[in-house]
VOGU-3710 file (C-alpha; in Angstrom, 3 decimals, decimal comma):
1> madgqagplv> 152,679/86,706/175,912  149,847/85,094/178,242  150,353/82,083/180,098  149,759/78,500/177,912  150,116/81,083/174,407  151,727/79,153/171,516  154,953/80,194/169,982  154,620/82,526/167,487  155,075/82,448/163,295  157,863/84,761/162,890
11> gvvetepegg> 157,206/87,739/160,318  153,593/86,121/159,868  151,784/85,305/162,599  150,970/87,507/165,408  150,149/85,055/168,831  149,263/88,409/170,944  144,613/88,601/170,619  143,523/91,873/169,679  140,288/92,942/169,312  139,053/89,503/171,201
21> tlvtipkggv> 140,444/87,129/168,254  143,066/84,135/169,210  145,417/85,761/166,726  146,002/88,566/164,755  148,067/88,872/161,773  150,695/91,457/160,214  149,440/93,401/156,255  152,347/92,079/155,085  151,887/88,557/156,025  148,386/87,853/155,378
31> kdlftdaell> 148,945/86,195/150,966  152,157/84,541/152,542  149,650/83,067/155,265  146,672/82,110/152,519  149,311/80,595/149,751  151,243/78,174/151,969  149,887/75,775/153,481  152,777/75,399/155,643  151,587/79,074/157,558  148,306/78,010/157,748
41> dqlfgiieak> 148,879/74,300/159,014  151,071/76,573/161,701  148,350/78,899/162,523  145,849/76,020/162,618  147,886/74,818/165,246  148,840/77,869/167,382  144,993/78,068/167,473  144,169/74,397/168,566  147,087/74,525/171,202  145,323/77,738/172,606
51> vaghvpdltt> 141,815/75,706/172,929  143,177/72,689/174,623  144,969/74,376/177,235  141,791/76,021/178,753  140,162/73,267/180,696  136,110/73,716/181,009  134,857/74,123/184,578  131,133/73,514/184,324  130,672/72,943/187,635  130,135/76,672/187,839
61> akgrqetvsl> 128,759/79,407/186,138  131,926/81,228/185,621  132,989/78,431/184,268  130,764/77,581/181,545  131,100/81,258/180,277  134,528/81,203/180,048  134,420/78,043/177,414  131,392/79,911/175,859  133,718/82,649/175,226  136,784/81,025/174,763
71> afkvtktkty> 134,060/78,754/171,550  133,038/82,671/170,633  136,251/83,749/170,097  137,234/81,220/168,265  134,524/81,837/165,853  135,356/85,893/166,108  139,167/84,821/164,821  137,600/82,785/161,757  135,414/85,986/160,678  138,702/87,661/160,822
81> lddlgkeivt> 141,109/86,029/159,020  137,777/85,086/155,873  137,538/89,007/156,044  141,510/89,136/155,683  141,446/87,143/152,844  138,659/88,521/151,185  141,160/92,044/151,212  143,405/91,113/149,734  142,022/88,607/147,345  140,204/91,912/146,372
91> eykavpakid> 143,465/93,924/146,366  144,545/91,145/143,322  141,478/91,127/141,605  141,967/94,644/141,084  145,646/93,617/139,294  144,174/91,877/136,252  142,099/94,828/135,111  144,548/97,392/135,641  146,915/95,262/133,389  144,154/95,054/130,515
101> agrktmrdrm> 143,488/98,599/130,502  147,050/99,178/130,973  147,702/96,418/127,529  144,426/98,469/125,761  145,900/101,771/126,083  149,971/100,703/124,913  147,927/98,988/121,604  145,796/101,676/120,629  148,703/104,410/121,182  151,588/101,641/118,978
111> daiatktrqp> 147,823/101,480/116,334  147,973/105,129/116,287  151,702/105,452/115,544  151,433/102,622/113,182  149,267/104,354/111,392  150,520/107,425/111,404  154,125/105,868/110,117  151,822/104,306/107,148  149,245/107,163/106,420  151,825/108,475/103,241
121> vtdwesvrvq> 151,109/105,346/101,419  147,062/104,486/102,571  146,425/107,878/101,281  148,254/107,168/97,997  146,533/103,803/98,261  143,546/106,068/98,672  143,992/108,128/96,242  144,414/105,272/93,580  141,477/103,724/94,525  139,446/106,372/94,089
131> rraqieeira> 140,804/106,751/90,954  140,364/103,624/89,444  136,696/104,355/90,161  136,842/107,110/88,408  138,103/105,292/85,164  135,511/102,346/86,087  132,791/105,241/85,736  133,954/106,503/82,847  133,591/103,091/81,174  129,603/102,521/82,398
141> agkasfmdlt> 129,348/105,536/80,900  130,661/104,577/77,464  128,019/101,739/78,878  125,102/103,292/77,385  122,667/101,657/75,338  121,283/103,337/72,548  117,674/103,249/74,192  119,062/105,269/77,410  119,594/108,607/76,173  118,447/111,074/73,384
151> veqfevrmla> 120,787/112,181/71,132  121,275/115,937/72,951  122,105/113,318/76,003  124,409/111,783/74,211  125,845/114,607/73,443  125,621/116,278/76,997  127,387/113,444/78,084  130,243/112,793/75,565  130,488/116,813/76,531  130,901/115,776/80,056
161> lkdlgvrifp> 133,615/113,162/79,415  135,450/115,811/77,810  135,695/118,240/80,161  136,306/115,386/82,859  139,400/114,370/81,291  140,494/117,543/80,658  140,630/118,744/84,260  140,960/115,408/86,314  143,240/113,364/84,082  146,591/115,224/84,431
171> hfeeleqeaw> 146,452/114,775/88,683  146,663/110,719/87,823  150,124/110,449/87,383  150,478/106,704/86,252  146,978/105,985/86,081  146,830/108,954/83,175  147,035/106,412/80,284  144,607/104,612/81,583  142,073/106,956/82,170  142,768/109,012/78,764
181> daqeeamgal> 142,449/104,801/76,737  139,098/104,127/79,280  138,351/107,917/77,507  138,251/106,842/74,309  136,506/103,495/75,128  133,657/105,380/76,265  133,622/107,991/73,424  133,422/105,470/70,431  130,974/103,834/72,488  128,748/106,880/73,152
191> aaaqnqrlay> 129,602/108,244/69,706  127,952/104,532/68,120  125,522/104,176/70,611  124,406/108,075/69,219  124,169/107,203/66,167  121,971/104,552/66,269  119,617/106,394/68,390  119,660/109,018/65,064  118,928/106,114/63,401  116,120/105,264/65,105
201> dkeqaelarl> 114,878/108,449/65,685  114,565/108,914/61,716  113,270/105,374/61,282  109,906/106,615/64,736  109,275/109,720/62,622  109,117/108,048/59,289  107,105/105,052/61,082  104,836/107,487/62,656  104,374/109,441/59,737  102,886/106,935/58,159
211> rleaeervrv> 100,538/106,140/60,960  99,246/109,766/60,080  99,106/109,502/57,089  96,904/106,079/57,103  94,893/107,851/60,207  94,016/110,486/57,803  93,499/107,307/55,197  90,915/106,059/57,124  89,563/109,689/58,495  88,862/110,347/54,816
221> qsvvagirsl> 87,419/107,488/54,105  84,889/107,513/56,773  84,129/111,440/56,521  83,014/110,409/52,443  82,178/106,930/53,924  79,288/109,109/55,556  78,458/111,556/53,419  78,213/108,709/50,410  75,768/107,116/52,792  73,469/109,562/53,252
231> paqyasstpa> 71,060/109,154/50,483  70,321/105,533/51,462  69,882/106,759/55,267  66,917/109,466/54,479  65,264/107,401/51,588  62,488/106,651/53,376  62,315/110,217/55,187  60,102/112,474/54,557  60,746/115,693/52,101  61,275/117,919/54,921
241> qiqvaiarle> 63,684/115,593/56,980  65,395/115,185/53,631  65,545/119,162/53,374  67,061/119,638/56,806  69,262/116,842/55,731  70,682/119,298/52,412  70,700/121,803/54,369  73,003/120,590/56,995  75,270/119,027/54,700  75,675/122,960/52,391
251> gtdwvelpaa> 76,257/124,391/55,515  79,497/121,925/55,761  82,963/122,416/53,816  85,714/120,152/54,327  88,254/122,401/52,645  91,290/120,350/53,700  89,369/117,309/51,991  89,040/116,933/48,544  87,494/114,257/48,801  84,656/114,681/50,907
261> deakaetldq> 84,188/118,313/49,315  83,200/116,799/45,945  81,583/113,408/47,881  79,808/116,148/49,219  78,967/118,304/45,128  77,616/114,517/44,360  75,655/113,667/47,849  73,818/116,629/47,243  72,857/116,555/43,508  71,718/112,367/44,287
271> mralltkrqd> 69,977/114,254/47,650  68,131/116,668/45,791  66,822/114,127/42,899  65,851/112,174/46,060  63,771/115,481/47,711  61,997/115,867/44,208  60,710/111,883/43,861  60,264/112,091/47,888  57,796/115,555/47,083  56,017/113,301/43,447
281> eeaakleqar> 55,866/110,786/46,087  54,009/112,444/48,423  51,889/114,587/46,097  50,813/111,036/44,707  49,719/109,642/48,166  48,277/113,238/48,906  46,458/113,147/45,268  45,439/109,661/46,521  44,191/110,107/49,383  42,080/113,001/48,062
291> ldgieaerkr> 40,463/110,553/45,204  40,014/108,003/47,819  37,901/110,262/49,812  35,742/111,209/46,725  35,083/107,588/45,599  34,325/106,980/49,589  31,849/110,007/49,428  30,440/108,757/46,770  30,307/105,285/47,778  28,966/106,529/50,796
301> keaedrrkeq> 26,005/108,865/49,220  25,440/105,952/47,085  24,865/104,033/50,283  22,486/106,367/52,166  20,435/107,353/48,869  19,850/103,412/48,761  19,081/103,413/52,594  16,447/106,320/51,444  14,913/104,531/48,246  14,576/101,109/49,905
311> ederrkadqd> 13,353/103,426/53,538  10,642/105,328/51,310  9,907/101,938/49,142  9,257/100,097/52,685  7,151/103,131/53,985  4,894/103,176/50,683  4,299/99,193/51,177  3,720/99,393/54,504  1,959/102,331/54,120  -0,192/100,601/50,970
321> hrdrilkear> -0,416/97,812/53,096  -2,709/99,629/56,001  -4,378/101,610/52,839  -5,265/97,948/51,663  -6,747/96,766/55,620  -8,968/99,517/56,167  -10,105/99,849/52,869  -11,378/95,849/53,158  -12,840/96,639/56,093  -14,721/99,921/55,250
331> lgverilaar> -15,864/98,057/52,571  -17,295/95,212/55,023  -18,417/98,110/57,024  -20,307/99,307/54,513  -21,801/96,162/53,399  -23,021/95,687/56,873  -24,775/99,529/56,680  -26,364/98,715/52,968  -28,447/95,480/54,694  -29,879/98,954/56,422
341> egsdydieai> -32,823/99,741/54,247  -33,779/102,829/53,715  -31,439/105,078/55,687  -30,532/108,781/54,710  -26,495/108,154/55,829  -23,836/108,888/53,576  -23,027/105,328/54,201  -19,612/105,556/53,091  -18,244/108,163/54,984  -19,725/106,788/57,775
351> aasivtgiaa> -17,831/103,195/56,634  -14,674/105,832/56,635  -14,749/107,148/59,739  -15,871/104,054/61,939  -13,271/101,635/60,138  -10,714/104,755/61,124  -11,502/105,454/64,183  -11,305/101,526/65,357  -8,259/101,177/63,434  -7,294/103,923/65,401
361> giaagevlhv> -8,509/102,957/69,219  -7,244/99,073/68,696  -2,907/101,253/67,976  -3,594/102,852/70,887  -5,078/100,444/72,520  -7,882/101,520/73,565  -9,479/98,792/72,455  -8,947/95,074/74,616  -8,958/91,873/73,149  -8,769/93,569/69,397
371> evrf> -5,585/93,405/66,987  -5,651/94,540/63,608  -3,202/92,318/61,343  -1,424/94,577/58,087
//
């Protein structure tokens, strides 16, 4: 032991310095050191004694360096002791995890043993749960409404329930009777629903038949009404159009509709009568048009003849008027000429020639500033 060092803590603290620390701790004493406050106080006492035994020499560089080195050793000792504490803490922290892992393994193994021990009863209970579920399915199968299935589907379901009972109920042990009871209840309900469906189907078939009959009646009535309406439709049509309609009606057969055939026969008679009537009316119109044309031509000719007669009368009156004027002019000239005694001329011829020439010249505009008023 070096000079000035405190006495050792037997079994816990090694006071001989190693690795530049003031103390060393045996590995087995670390836990006791950090868990016993008295041992920790003793450790502080040893370190403080080592520090107290140093007398600083500040007059020399060596003396100052020794003081610095001692302070460094204190710090290094702190790090050394803290690392020892960390190591022991790490070791002790791993212990709970190992214990927990062991506990889990123990629990799992014990649960497996318990499960294996109870497995026969668990299997028995599982089978009972499955069988009760099958019984409930059987009961549910019997709750179908008559609208859910057809008569044939009800029959198939009841046969399936019967087959199911024969195959599996003998294995139901104490639940066998309950299964047969559930099957009987379901079969009864299905049979009742099947009867309801059968009655419903019959009712629907009858309603469908009546509906078809009503629709057929409406169709026949519509066809008959359409046939019987033809005379009214063609009342104002031309004979040619009526003939086309008659030909179309004659070419249409309603073998499956006796009422339509009857209406066809009656309507054809009416259409033929209508055709005769319209032909007579058209012939009458044509005759009337012919007569009207003759009358119009007669009136036109009368008017033309009257116009020509009036024109002839006008021309004759005009000519008479002209002749009278010229005659009067000629007589005037004759009187003038007659006043000349001893003349050898044909006075009448000369006068007529003069008058006629003068009149023609005046009419042609050759005699200026003179006009003849007729």
